[in-house]
ZAMITI-321757 format. One line per 3 residues: number of its first residue (from 1); their letters; for each residue x, y, z of N, C-alpha, C. Coordinates in nm, 3 decimals. Layout:
BEGIN
NUM> a> X:Y:Z:X:Y:Z:X:Y:Z ~ ... $
This chain:
BEGIN
1> mss> 23.843:26.436:19.253:23.762:26.354:19.162:23.676:26.441:19.071 ~ 23.615:26.544:19.131:23.530:26.633:19.054:23.610:26.709:18.949 ~ 23.728:26.758:18.985:23.810:26.832:18.888:23.854:26.742:18.774 $
4> etd> 23.884:26.614:18.805:23.922:26.523:18.698:23.805:26.497:18.604 ~ 23.683:26.487:18.659:23.564:26.466:18.575:23.541:26.585:18.484 ~ 23.553:26.708:18.540:23.536:26.829:18.459:23.642:26.836:18.350 $
7> hdl> 23.765:26.795:18.383:23.872:26.797:18.284:23.842:26.701:18.169 ~ 23.792:26.581:18.204:23.757:26.484:18.101:23.639:26.531:18.016 ~ 23.544:26.603:18.080:23.426:26.650:18.008:23.461:26.752:17.901 $
10> fad> 23.556:26.840:17.929:23.592:26.946:17.835:23.722:26.916:17.760 ~ 23.766:26.793:17.768:23.895:26.759:17.704:23.887:26.771:17.553 ~ 23.771:26.733:17.495:23.758:26.734:17.350:23.699:26.864:17.296 $
13> vdl> 23.679:26.962:17.380:23.620:27.088:17.335:23.729:27.181:17.284 ~ 23.709:27.232:17.162:23.802:27.327:17.102:23.762:27.467:17.148 ~ 23.830:27.518:17.250:23.792:27.648:17.305:23.812:27.760:17.204 $
16> gwe> 23.912:27.747:17.118:23.932:27.849:17.016:23.814:27.859:16.922 ~ 23.760:27.743:16.880:23.645:27.743:16.791:23.521:27.797:16.863 ~ 23.506:27.766:16.993:23.393:27.818:17.069:23.398:27.970:17.079 $
19> hrk> 23.517:28.024:17.100:23.531:28.170:17.104:23.499:28.232:16.969 ~ 23.543:28.166:16.860:23.513:28.218:16.727:23.362:28.215:16.700 ~ 23.293:28.109:16.744:23.148:28.103:16.727:23.079:28.216:16.804 $
22> nri> 23.129:28.243:16.923:23.071:28.353:17.001:23.089:28.486:16.930 ~ 23.207:28.508:16.874:23.231:28.634:16.802:23.145:28.643:16.677 ~ 23.130:28.531:16.606:23.045:28.530:16.487:22.899:28.561:16.524 $
25> flg> 22.853:28.501:16.632:22.716:28.525:16.677:22.695:28.671:16.715 ~ 22.790:28.726:16.792:22.779:28.867:16.829:22.784:28.957:16.707 ~ 22.867:28.920:16.607:22.873:28.998:16.485:22.743:28.995:16.409 $
28> lif> 22.677:28.880:16.403:22.548:28.869:16.334:22.441:28.951:16.404 ~ 22.440:28.945:16.538:22.342:29.025:16.613:22.366:29.174:16.590 ~ 22.491:29.215:16.594:22.523:29.356:16.573:22.484:29.399:16.431 $
31> aas> 22.512:29.314:16.331:22.477:29.347:16.193:22.326:29.359:16.176 ~ 22.250:29.269:16.240:22.104:29.277:16.232:22.053:29.406:16.294 ~ 22.110:29.443:16.408:22.068:29.567:16.474:22.102:29.689:16.388 $
34> mfg> 22.223:29.690:16.333:22.265:29.803:16.252:22.187:29.813:16.121 ~ 22.141:29.697:16.070:22.059:29.699:15.949:21.929:29.775:15.973 ~ 21.863:29.744:16.087:21.741:29.817:16.120:21.765:29.965:16.140 $
37> vlm> 21.873:29.998:16.210:21.906:30.140:16.233:21.936:30.210:16.101 ~ 22.009:30.141:16.012:22.044:30.200:15.883:21.920:30.226:15.799 ~ 21.827:30.129:15.795:21.704:30.147:15.718:21.623:30.264:15.772 $
40> lal> 21.615:30.274:15.906:21.543:30.386:15.967:21.609:30.518:15.931 ~ 21.743:30.522:15.937:21.815:30.645:15.903:21.791:30.684:15.757 ~ 21.789:30.586:15.666:21.765:30.614:15.525:21.624:30.668:15.504 $
43> llf> 21.525:30.609:15.572:21.388:30.657:15.559:21.375:30.800:15.611 ~ 21.435:30.826:15.728:21.429:30.962:15.783:21.501:31.061:15.694 ~ 21.613:31.020:15.635:21.686:31.108:15.543:21.602:31.138:15.420 $
46> dva> 21.533:31.037:15.367:21.448:31.057:15.250:21.335:31.154:15.280 ~ 21.271:31.135:15.397:21.162:31.225:15.437:21.214:31.367:15.457 ~ 21.328:31.379:15.525:21.385:31.512:15.550:21.423:31.581:15.419 $
49> tdf> 21.474:31.504:15.323:21.510:31.563:15.194:21.387:31.614:15.121 ~ 21.281:31.531:15.116:21.157:31.574:15.050:21.096:31.694:15.123 ~ 21.105:31.696:15.255:21.053:31.809:15.332:21.129:31.937:15.298 $
52> yvg> 21.261:31.928:15.290:21.342:32.046:15.259:21.316:32.094:15.117 ~ 21.308:32.002:15.022:21.280:32.040:14.883:21.143:32.104:14.873 ~ 21.045:32.052:14.946:20.913:32.111:14.943:20.912:32.254:14.993 $
55> lte> 20.992:32.283:15.097:20.998:32.418:15.149:21.072:32.514:15.057 ~ 21.178:32.465:14.993:21.264:32.553:14.915:21.224:32.564:14.768 ~ 21.191:32.451:14.706:21.163:32.453:14.562:21.014:32.461:14.530 $
58> yni> 20.930:32.405:14.615:20.786:32.407:14.589:20.713:32.511:14.673 ~ 20.788:32.586:14.751:20.735:32.701:14.826:20.615:32.663:14.915 ~ 20.630:32.552:14.986:20.526:32.513:15.081:20.536:32.605:15.202 $
61> nlv> 20.431:32.679:15.227:20.427:32.773:15.339:20.373:32.702:15.463 ~ 20.453:32.696:15.568:20.412:32.622:15.687:20.292:32.686:15.755 ~ 20.281:32.818:15.749:20.165:32.884:15.809:20.038:32.841:15.738 $
64> dff> 20.040:32.844:15.604:19.925:32.797:15.528:19.901:32.647:15.549 ~ 20.008:32.573:15.562:19.997:32.428:15.580:19.922:32.395:15.709 ~ 19.945:32.474:15.815:19.880:32.446:15.943:19.745:32.516:15.957 $
67> trd> 19.710:32.603:15.867:19.584:32.678:15.881:19.483:32.647:15.771 ~ 19.519:32.560:15.677:19.426:32.521:15.571:19.387:32.375:15.585 ~ 19.269:32.343:15.533:19.223:32.205:15.532:19.265:32.139:15.402 $
70> gsr> 19.234:32.010:15.388:19.270:31.937:15.267:19.198:31.990:15.144 ~ 19.263:31.973:15.031:19.207:32.020:14.905:19.262:31.936:14.791 ~ 19.185:31.926:14.683:19.233:31.857:14.563:19.332:31.942:14.485 $
73> ree> 19.336:32.070:14.516:19.432:32.160:14.453:19.556:32.170:14.542 ~ 19.669:32.136:14.485:19.791:32.125:14.565:19.831:32.255:14.631 ~ 19.807:32.368:14.564:19.849:32.495:14.622:19.758:32.541:14.735 $
76> lsg> 19.643:32.476:14.750:19.550:32.513:14.857:19.542:32.409:14.968 ~ 19.619:32.303:14.956:19.609:32.193:15.053:19.676:32.231:15.185 ~ 19.615:32.186:15.293:19.671:32.207:15.426:19.647:32.086:15.514 $
79> frg> 19.690:32.097:15.638:19.691:31.982:15.729:19.609:32.008:15.854 ~ 19.540:32.122:15.863:19.470:32.158:15.986:19.362:32.057:16.022 ~ 19.278:32.024:15.925:19.169:31.930:15.952:19.219:31.794:15.998 $
82> aiv> 19.329:31.746:15.936:19.384:31.616:15.973:19.442:31.620:16.115 ~ 19.507:31.731:16.152:19.563:31.742:16.288:19.451:31.744:16.392 ~ 19.347:31.823:16.366:19.235:31.830:16.460:19.167:31.694:16.471 $
85> asi> 19.150:31.626:16.358:19.087:31.493:16.361:19.170:31.394:16.441 ~ 19.302:31.395:16.425:19.388:31.302:16.498:19.386:31.331:16.648 ~ 19.390:31.459:16.685:19.385:31.493:16.827:19.252:31.451:16.888 $
88> tlm> 19.142:31.477:16.815:19.011:31.434:16.863:19.003:31.283:16.876 ~ 19.059:31.213:16.779:19.064:31.066:16.787:19.135:31.019:16.912 ~ 19.250:31.080:16.943:19.326:31.036:17.060:19.251:31.064:17.190 $
91> vlv> 19.179:31.176:17.196:19.099:31.204:17.315:18.990:31.099:17.332 ~ 18.920:31.068:17.222:18.814:30.968:17.229:18.870:30.830:17.261 ~ 18.982:30.794:17.200:19.043:30.664:17.226:19.085:30.653:17.371 $
94> tfl> 19.138:30.760:17.428:19.177:30.759:17.568:19.058:30.730:17.659 ~ 18.947:30.798:17.635:18.828:30.775:17.717:18.771:30.635:17.696 ~ 18.778:30.584:17.574:18.721:30.454:17.544:18.807:30.339:17.595 $
97> aff> 18.939:30.354:17.588:19.028:30.241:17.615:19.096:30.246:17.751 ~ 19.129:30.366:17.802:19.210:30.373:17.923:19.138:30.315:18.045 ~ 19.018:30.363:18.071:18.949:30.323:18.194:18.909:30.176:18.188 $
100> vgv> 18.861:30.132:18.070:18.825:29.991:18.056:18.950:29.904:18.065 ~ 19.058:29.948:18.000:19.181:29.870:18.001:19.242:29.857:18.140 ~ 19.254:29.969:18.210:19.313:29.966:18.344:19.221:29.892:18.441 $
103> gsa> 19.090:29.912:18.428:18.996:29.839:18.513:19.004:29.689:18.491 ~ 19.017:29.648:18.366:19.030:29.505:18.336:19.159:29.449:18.395 ~ 19.267:29.526:18.384:19.395:29.480:18.440:19.387:29.467:18.592 $
106> iyl> 19.321:29.563:18.658:19.306:29.555:18.804:19.227:29.431:18.842 ~ 19.121:29.402:18.770:19.042:29.284:18.803:19.123:29.156:18.783 ~ 19.192:29.147:18.669:19.267:29.024:18.640:19.381:29.002:18.738 $
109> eey> 19.444:29.110:18.785:19.559:29.095:18.873:19.522:29.088:19.020 ~ 19.418:29.161:19.059:19.389:29.174:19.202:19.267:29.094:19.249 ~ 19.174:29.066:19.162:19.050:29.003:19.205:19.025:28.866:19.143 $
112> apd> 19.063:28.849:19.017:19.030:28.724:18.947:19.104:28.606:19.009 ~ 19.036:28.491:19.025:19.104:28.372:19.078:19.205:28.318:18.978 ~ 19.308:28.257:19.028:19.412:28.200:18.942:19.367:28.062:18.894 $
115> nri> 19.283:28.061:18.792:19.233:27.935:18.738:19.251:27.931:18.587 ~ 19.199:27.827:18.525:19.219:27.808:18.383:19.152:27.916:18.300 ~ 19.035:27.962:18.343:18.963:28.065:18.267:19.042:28.196:18.267 $
118> trl> 19.094:28.234:18.384:19.173:28.357:18.392:19.297:28.348:18.304 ~ 19.365:28.235:18.309:19.485:28.218:18.226:19.449:28.219:18.078 ~ 19.332:28.164:18.042:19.288:28.167:17.902:19.262:28.310:17.857 $
121> iea> 19.197:28.389:17.943:19.171:28.529:17.910:19.302:28.605:17.890 ~ 19.398:28.586:17.980:19.527:28.656:17.969:19.602:28.614:17.844 ~ 19.595:28.485:17.810:19.662:28.440:17.687:19.598:28.502:17.564 $
124> nla> 19.465:28.512:17.563:19.397:28.573:17.449:19.426:28.723:17.440 ~ 19.439:28.789:17.554:19.474:28.932:17.552:19.613:28.952:17.492 ~ 19.706:28.866:17.531:19.841:28.876:17.473:19.838:28.851:17.323 $
127> nla> 19.753:28.760:17.279:19.742:28.735:17.135:19.675:28.852:17.063 ~ 19.573:28.910:17.125:19.504:29.024:17.063:19.596:29.144:17.047 ~ 19.693:29.157:17.137:19.787:29.269:17.127:19.874:29.259:17.002 $
130> gvp> 19.884:29.139:16.945:19.966:29.121:16.825:19.887:29.105:16.698 ~ 19.754:29.121:16.703:19.670:29.107:16.584:19.695:29.226:16.491 ~ 19.707:29.204:16.359:19.727:29.317:16.265:19.616:29.420:16.277 $
133> siv> 19.653:29.545:16.261:19.558:29.654:16.283:19.443:29.652:16.184 ~ 19.465:29.599:16.063:19.358:29.599:15.964:19.241:29.512:16.009 ~ 19.268:29.411:16.094:19.160:29.327:16.145:19.064:29.410:16.230 $
136> ygl> 19.118:29.501:16.311:19.032:29.589:16.390:18.956:29.686:16.300 ~ 19.020:29.727:16.190:18.948:29.809:16.094:18.831:29.737:16.031 ~ 18.852:29.610:15.995:18.742:29.529:15.939:18.631:29.510:16.042 $
139> lgl> 18.671:29.489:16.169:18.571:29.476:16.276:18.490:29.604:16.290 ~ 18.559:29.718:16.290:18.489:29.846:16.299:18.396:29.869:16.181 ~ 18.441:29.830:16.062:18.358:29.846:15.942:18.233:29.760:15.951 $
142> aaf> 18.251:29.632:15.989:18.137:29.540:15.991:18.042:29.568:16.106 ~ 18.096:29.598:16.224:18.012:29.608:16.343:17.953:29.747:16.364 ~ 18.031:29.851:16.334:17.987:29.986:16.370:17.948:30.071:16.248 $
145> vng> 18.035:30.073:16.146:18.006:30.157:16.029:17.883:30.104:15.955 ~ 17.884:29.973:15.925:17.772:29.913:15.853:17.672:29.844:15.946 ~ 17.722:29.778:16.052:17.635:29.700:16.137:17.527:29.781:16.206 $
148> igm> 17.564:29.887:16.274:17.465:29.970:16.342:17.445:30.103:16.272 ~ 17.504:30.117:16.154:17.478:30.235:16.071:17.541:30.364:16.118 ~ 17.655:30.357:16.185:17.720:30.480:16.231:17.777:30.559:16.114 $
151> gpi> 17.823:30.489:16.012:17.887:30.558:15.901:18.032:30.590:15.932 ~ 18.105:30.643:15.835:18.249:30.673:15.854:18.272:30.802:15.934 ~ 18.239:30.799:16.061:18.250:30.918:16.145:18.367:30.901:16.242 $
154> lla> 18.399:31.009:16.310:18.510:31.008:16.406:18.491:30.903:16.514 ~ 18.371:30.890:16.565:18.346:30.796:16.674:18.372:30.652:16.630 ~ 18.336:30.618:16.506:18.363:30.484:16.455:18.513:30.458:16.446 $
157> gai> 18.587:30.557:16.397:18.733:30.542:16.393:18.794:30.531:16.531 ~ 18.740:30.608:16.627:18.792:30.601:16.764:18.764:30.465:16.827 ~ 18.648:30.407:16.799:18.617:30.275:16.853:18.711:30.171:16.795 $
160> alg> 18.737:30.178:16.664:18.829:30.082:16.602:18.970:30.095:16.662 ~ 19.018:30.218:16.679:19.150:30.237:16.738:19.150:30.201:16.887 ~ 19.038:30.226:16.956:19.029:30.188:17.096:19.038:30.038:17.114 $
163> llv> 18.971:29.964:17.027:18.982:29.817:17.032:19.124:29.772:17.000 ~ 19.191:29.846:16.913:19.329:29.812:16.877:19.424:29.825:16.995 ~ 19.413:29.934:17.069:19.511:29.961:17.176:19.468:29.904:17.311 $
166> mpi> 19.341:29.864:17.326:19.297:29.817:17.457:19.374:29.696:17.507 ~ 19.399:29.592:17.424:19.480:29.481:17.474:19.620:29.523:17.515 ~ 19.678:29.620:17.444:19.812:29.668:17.479:19.809:29.738:17.614 $
169> iiv> 19.706:29.819:17.637:19.694:29.888:17.765:19.672:29.789:17.878 ~ 19.589:29.687:17.855:19.563:29.587:17.959:19.690:29.512:17.995 ~ 19.764:29.468:17.894:19.886:29.390:17.919:19.991:29.476:17.991 $
172> saq> 20.010:29.601:17.945:20.109:29.687:18.009:20.067:29.723:18.152 ~ 19.937:29.744:18.173:19.889:29.773:18.310:19.907:29.651:18.400 ~ 19.883:29.531:18.347:19.906:29.410:18.426:20.052:29.398:18.468 $
175> eal> 20.141:29.424:18.373:20.284:29.416:18.406:20.322:29.518:18.512 ~ 20.263:29.639:18.502:20.293:29.742:18.602:20.240:29.701:18.739 ~ 20.121:29.641:18.744:20.064:29.597:18.871:20.145:29.480:18.930 $
178> rav> 20.192:29.391:18.844:20.273:29.278:18.893:20.405:29.325:18.952 ~ 20.455:29.438:18.902:20.584:29.488:18.950:20.576:29.544:19.092 ~ 20.456:29.569:19.142:20.442:29.619:19.280:20.464:29.502:19.375 $
181> pdg> 20.557:29.511:19.469:20.586:29.398:19.559:20.464:29.359:19.642 ~ 20.450:29.229:19.667:20.339:29.181:19.751:20.350:29.232:19.894 ~ 20.472:29.262:19.937:20.488:29.314:20.071:20.417:29.446:20.091 $
184> vrn> 20.410:29.527:19.985:20.339:29.655:19.995:20.191:29.630:20.017 ~ 20.134:29.535:19.943:19.992:29.502:19.960:19.967:29.446:20.101 ~ 20.051:29.352:20.141:20.031:29.288:20.272:20.045:29.389:20.386 $
187> gsl> 20.137:29.483:20.372:20.153:29.584:20.476:20.030:29.671:20.489 ~ 19.969:29.706:20.373:19.848:29.788:20.378:19.732:29.709:20.437 ~ 19.718:29.584:20.397:19.609:29.502:20.451:19.627:29.478:20.601 $
190> atg> 19.751:29.470:20.644:19.777:29.447:20.786:19.736:29.565:20.873 ~ 19.730:29.683:20.818:19.687:29.801:20.894:19.536:29.813:20.902 ~ 19.463:29.722:20.838:19.317:29.726:20.843:19.251:29.782:20.719 $
193> atq> 19.329:29.817:20.617:19.271:29.869:20.493:19.201:29.757:20.416 ~ 19.095:29.793:20.346:19.027:29.696:20.262:19.109:29.673:20.135 ~ 19.067:29.573:20.059:19.142:29.543:19.937:19.133:29.659:19.838 $
196> wqt> 19.014:29.721:19.825:19.001:29.833:19.733:19.082:29.954:19.782 ~ 19.082:29.980:19.911:19.163:30.091:19.963:19.311:30.065:19.938 ~ 19.354:29.940:19.951:19.492:29.905:19.923:19.525:29.929:19.776 $
199> irn> 19.435:29.887:19.686:19.459:29.907:19.543:19.461:30.054:19.508 ~ 19.364:30.130:19.560:19.351:30.271:19.523:19.462:30.357:19.580 ~ 19.500:30.333:19.706:19.594:30.423:19.773:19.739:30.375:19.773 $
202> vvl> 19.761:30.247:19.746:19.896:30.192:19.755:19.942:30.134:19.621 ~ 19.863:30.042:19.567:19.908:29.969:19.447:19.906:30.059:19.323 ~ 19.794:30.126:19.300:19.784:30.209:19.179:19.888:30.321:19.174 $
205> paa> 19.910:30.397:19.283:20.016:30.499:19.275:20.152:30.441:19.243 ~ 20.182:30.322:19.296:20.311:30.261:19.266:20.319:30.210:19.123 ~ 20.206:30.166:19.069:20.205:30.112:18.933:20.179:30.218:18.827 $
208> mpg> 20.141:30.339:18.867:20.100:30.442:18.771:20.207:30.478:18.669 ~ 20.336:30.485:18.704:20.436:30.514:18.600:20.433:30.415:18.484 ~ 20.427:30.287:18.516:20.421:30.187:18.411:20.291:30.192:18.333 $
211> imt> 20.180:30.217:18.403:20.050:30.225:18.335:20.046:30.343:18.239 ~ 20.092:30.459:18.285:20.089:30.578:18.200:20.185:30.563:18.081 ~ 20.301:30.507:18.106:20.396:30.487:17.996:20.338:30.394:17.891 $
214> gti> 20.282:30.281:17.934:20.222:30.188:17.839:20.106:30.249:17.764 ~ 20.024:30.329:17.833:19.909:30.392:17.768:19.952:30.493:17.662 ~ 20.047:30.578:17.696:20.090:30.681:17.601:20.159:30.617:17.481 $
217> lal> 20.239:30.513:17.503:20.302:30.445:17.391:20.199:30.374:17.304 ~ 20.092:30.322:17.366:19.984:30.262:17.287:19.913:30.368:17.204 ~ 19.890:30.486:17.262:19.828:30.595:17.187:19.920:30.644:17.076 $
220> ara> 20.051:30.642:17.102:20.146:30.681:16.997:20.139:30.585:16.879 ~ 20.113:30.457:16.907:20.092:30.363:16.797:19.962:30.395:16.725 ~ 19.856:30.423:16.801:19.725:30.447:16.741:19.724:30.569:16.651 $
223> ige> 19.797:30.674:16.689:19.792:30.798:16.612:19.855:30.781:16.474 ~ 19.941:30.680:16.459:20.005:30.658:16.330:19.942:30.548:16.247 ~ 19.833:30.487:16.296:19.770:30.377:16.224:19.687:30.429:16.106 $
226> tap> 19.704:30.364:15.993:19.632:30.403:15.871:19.526:30.301:15.832 ~ 19.559:30.172:15.839:19.470:30.067:15.790:19.331:30.069:15.856 ~ 19.321:30.079:15.991:19.186:30.080:16.049:19.102:30.200:16.003 $
229> lim> 19.167:30.315:15.987:19.092:30.434:15.946:19.047:30.425:15.801 ~ 19.132:30.366:15.717:19.091:30.346:15.577:18.973:30.251:15.570 ~ 18.974:30.145:15.652:18.866:30.048:15.649:18.734:30.107:15.697 $
232> vga> 18.737:30.201:15.792:18.611:30.261:15.838:18.568:30.376:15.748 ~ 18.647:30.406:15.645:18.604:30.503:15.545:18.660:30.642:15.560 ~ 18.766:30.660:15.639:18.826:30.793:15.657:18.927:30.817:15.545 $
235> ifi> 18.880:30.836:15.424:18.968:30.847:15.308:19.010:30.991:15.283 ~ 18.917:31.076:15.242:18.954:31.216:15.215:18.835:31.305:15.246 ~ 18.856:31.399:15.336:18.756:31.500:15.368:18.827:31.635:15.367 $
238> nrm> 18.773:31.729:15.293:18.841:31.858:15.277:18.789:31.963:15.375 ~ 18.754:31.920:15.495:18.711:32.016:15.598:18.749:31.962:15.735 ~ 18.748:32.051:15.831:18.784:32.015:15.968:18.662:31.955:16.038 $
241> prg> 18.677:31.843:16.109:18.563:31.784:16.179:18.519:31.872:16.295 ~ 18.387:31.880:16.314:18.331:31.965:16.418:18.291:31.889:16.543 ~ 18.293:31.757:16.537:18.254:31.678:16.652:18.272:31.530:16.625 $
244> pfd> 18.243:31.446:16.723:18.265:31.301:16.706:18.174:31.235:16.605 ~ 18.068:31.303:16.561:17.976:31.245:16.464:17.995:31.302:16.324 ~ 18.107:31.368:16.305:18.139:31.425:16.174:18.236:31.333:16.100 $
247> rfs> 18.234:31.338:15.967:18.330:31.264:15.888:18.466:31.331:15.900 ~ 18.573:31.256:15.872:18.706:31.308:15.902:18.809:31.243:15.812 ~ 18.926:31.305:15.813:19.047:31.248:15.751:19.162:31.280:15.846 $
250> amp> 19.219:31.176:15.909:19.325:31.195:16.008:19.460:31.211:15.940 ~ 19.563:31.237:16.020:19.696:31.261:15.964:19.747:31.143:15.879 ~ 19.739:31.019:15.926:19.792:30.909:15.843:19.718:30.894:15.710 $
253> tqi> 19.584:30.907:15.713:19.509:30.891:15.589:19.532:31.009:15.494 ~ 19.550:31.128:15.549:19.581:31.244:15.464:19.716:31.226:15.396 ~ 19.814:31.179:15.471:19.946:31.151:15.413:19.935:31.043:15.307 $
256> ynw> 19.856:30.939:15.335:19.836:30.830:15.239:19.777:30.883:15.108 ~ 19.678:30.970:15.119:19.616:31.028:14.999:19.715:31.112:14.920 ~ 19.791:31.196:14.989:19.889:31.278:14.917:19.996:31.193:14.850 $
259> ane> 20.040:31.088:14.918:20.146:31.003:14.861:20.099:30.929:14.737 ~ 19.967:30.909:14.722:19.915:30.840:14.604:19.888:30.933:14.487 ~ 19.904:31.062:14.507:19.882:31.157:14.398:20.003:31.160:14.304 $
262> psq> 19.980:31.178:14.174:20.093:31.179:14.079:20.178:31.305:14.085 ~ 20.123:31.414:14.136:20.196:31.540:14.139:20.307:31.537:14.244 ~ 20.425:31.587:14.206:20.536:31.594:14.300:20.507:31.689:14.416 $
265> hfi> 20.426:31.789:14.390:20.391:31.883:14.496:20.320:31.809:14.610 ~ 20.229:31.719:14.576:20.161:31.641:14.678:20.257:31.548:14.751 ~ 20.357:31.496:14.680:20.457:31.411:14.745:20.531:31.488:14.854 $
268> hla> 20.565:31.612:14.824:20.636:31.693:14.923:20.542:31.739:15.034 ~ 20.414:31.757:15.002:20.317:31.782:15.108:20.307:31.662:15.201 ~ 20.312:31.541:15.144:20.310:31.420:15.226:20.432:31.414:15.317 $
271> atg> 20.549:31.451:15.263:20.671:31.452:15.346:20.657:31.552:15.460 ~ 20.598:31.668:15.434:20.575:31.767:15.540:20.480:31.711:15.645 ~ 20.375:31.642:15.599:20.283:31.579:15.693:20.350:31.472:15.777 $
274> ivv> 20.441:31.395:15.716:20.515:31.292:15.790:20.600:31.356:15.900 ~ 20.663:31.469:15.868:20.743:31.539:15.969:20.655:31.583:16.086 ~ 20.535:31.632:16.056:20.442:31.673:16.163:20.401:31.552:16.246 $
277> lls> 20.368:31.441:16.180:20.327:31.321:16.252:20.441:31.266:16.339 ~ 20.564:31.266:16.286:20.679:31.223:16.365:20.701:31.315:16.485 ~ 20.674:31.443:16.467:20.686:31.537:16.579:20.585:31.503:16.688 $
280> flf> 20.463:31.469:16.649:20.363:31.426:16.748:20.410:31.303:16.823 ~ 20.463:31.205:16.749:20.511:31.083:16.813:20.626:31.112:16.908 ~ 20.716:31.200:16.867:20.830:31.236:16.952:20.783:31.304:17.080 $
283> vmn> 20.688:31.394:17.068:20.635:31.465:17.186:20.564:31.367:17.279 ~ 20.487:31.275:17.222:20.415:31.177:17.306:20.513:31.088:17.381 ~ 20.621:31.049:17.317:20.722:30.969:17.386:20.791:31.049:17.495 $
286> lia> 20.817:31.179:17.470:20.875:31.263:17.573:20.781:31.278:17.693 ~ 20.651:31.291:17.665:20.554:31.302:17.773:20.553:31.174:17.856 ~ 20.562:31.058:17.788:20.565:30.931:17.860:20.687:30.924:17.952 $
289> iyi> 20.802:30.966:17.901:20.923:30.965:17.983:20.911:31.062:18.100 ~ 20.855:31.181:18.075:20.841:31.281:18.181:20.746:31.232:18.291 ~ 20.631:31.177:18.251:20.534:31.131:18.350:20.592:31.017:18.432 $
292> rhr> 20.661:30.926:18.366:20.721:30.814:18.440:20.824:30.866:18.541 ~ 20.908:30.959:18.496:21.010:31.012:18.586:20.947:31.088:18.702 ~ 20.841:31.165:18.674:20.776:31.245:18.779:20.713:31.155:18.884 $
295> yet> 20.640:31.052:18.841:20.577:30.963:18.937:20.681:30.885:19.017 ~ 20.786:30.841:18.950:20.889:30.767:19.023:20.957:30.856:19.126 ~ 20.975:30.985:19.091:21.035:31.078:19.185:20.945:31.101:19.306 $
298> ei> 20.812:31.115:19.280:20.719:31.140:19.390:20.707:31.019:19.481 ~ 20.710:30.899:19.418:20.699:30.778:19.497:20.826:30.750:19.574 $
């Protein structure tokens, strides 16, 4: 009886047309994926071409490029100050966002009651992770640069970027904590360990690969952000910052300034800066992969 019902149900279905629809759908998905890959390849090719032309035809010296600060004169321009500013920014952002982000995730996953308020907070965190970066720049400008009179200093830029990546760190840390089986927690509690001892000695080590990966990828996003830094006033500074209370120009803003100059020499300097920034991103992603693999191996 059941087989006859199934036969009647699919009697009017054109299986050939269904297979064709599946192939068309797969073709559209593949074309969409290849379109993104093709655009990325074209952009990288354009940057690589400008970088090569800058080295060969415009005689950009990489030693001078890494040992000189920014300048309005193209032959004297370098990237040292921007590199130092970006590294300092990432150190400050790590201290500002990592501990608060991971601590918030631990509270939400391990201590907070499962009620409407907790779910509302988690929903808002997920929404904040998708807010455009310029909004955080406007917040930093209104609250810190102008609000409390910090001015366009490194610390103001680090706070804006820290606010940008903190929701991402919280969400990724929550996902890493959720991935730890409840049996691991229950086994630790059954031996007489307190909840904090269980979190510190059992849950966190197991979740650390995911937490570190999410954090480093969030920092990799932050190091390439331009809009928040422009909003807090990090436009152009022709010297290397000496501390968190100094004015600065990071790698993205330096590249932005060079790209807006009419001289072709500055355009090729921008391409060289893009190659350096991409190298930083590549190294940060490699570090994330290495740390994840190392922790997983140890665990």
